[in-house]
C-alpha positions in Angstrom: -20.0 1.7 5.6 -19.7 -1.9 6.8 -17.0 -2.9 9.3 -15.2 -4.9 6.6 -14.9 -1.9 4.3 -14.2 0.6 7.2 -11.2 -1.5 8.4 -9.4 -1.0 5.1 -9.5 2.8 5.7 -8.7 2.7 9.4 -5.0 1.9 9.6 -4.5 3.6 13.0 -4.5 0.2 14.8 -1.4 -0.9 12.9 1.8 0.2 14.6 4.6 -0.9 12.3 8.0 0.7 11.9 8.2 2.2 8.5 10.5 0.6 5.9 13.6 2.4 4.8 12.5 4.7 1.9 14.5 2.9 -0.8 12.9 -0.4 0.3 9.4 1.0 0.3 10.0 2.6 -3.1 11.2 -0.7 -4.6 8.3 -2.5 -3.1 5.8 0.0 -4.6 7.5 -0.4 -8.0 7.3 -4.2 -7.7 3.6 -4.0 -6.9 3.0 -1.7 -9.9 4.8 -4.2 -12.1 3.0 -7.2 -10.6 -0.5 -5.7 -11.0 0.0 -3.8 -14.3 -1.5 -6.7 -16.2 -4.6 -7.2 -14.0 -7.7 -7.8 -16.0 -10.1 -4.9 -15.5 -13.0 -7.2 -16.1 -12.0 -9.6 -13.3 -13.4 -8.3 -10.1 -11.1 -10.4 -7.9 -7.9 -9.3 -9.8 -9.0 -5.6 -9.4 -9.7 -6.0 -5.6 -6.3 -7.8 -5.2 -4.5 -5.1 -7.1 -6.3 -2.3 -5.3 -5.5 -3.6 -1.8 -1.9 -4.4 -2.7 -1.3 -0.9 -4.1 -3.2 0.7 -1.2 -0.8 -1.1 1.3 2.3 -0.2 -0.7 1.2 3.5 -1.0 0.7 3.7 2.7 4.1 2.1 3.3 5.7 4.6 0.9 4.1 7.6 2.5 5.1 6.3 6.0 8.7 5.8 4.8 8.8 9.3 3.2 7.4 10.8 6.4 10.0 9.0 8.5 12.7 10.1 6.1 11.6 13.7 6.3 11.5 13.5 10.1 15.1 12.4 10.2 16.4 15.4 8.4 
């Protein structure tokens, strides 16, 4: 695995406060809507959609974990 690929999977170096759950959920929905029409035959569109959704999914999981930790 190259460093460029590995860095996508290694998010431990990023220390951001999680978004509020409602905000993270809306951002995830917005990304799903935005990338729902990506052309599966366009490599660049697929990479862009995959990375955007990967980021939103991590944000959503972090927000959910933070929400669970508050209760």
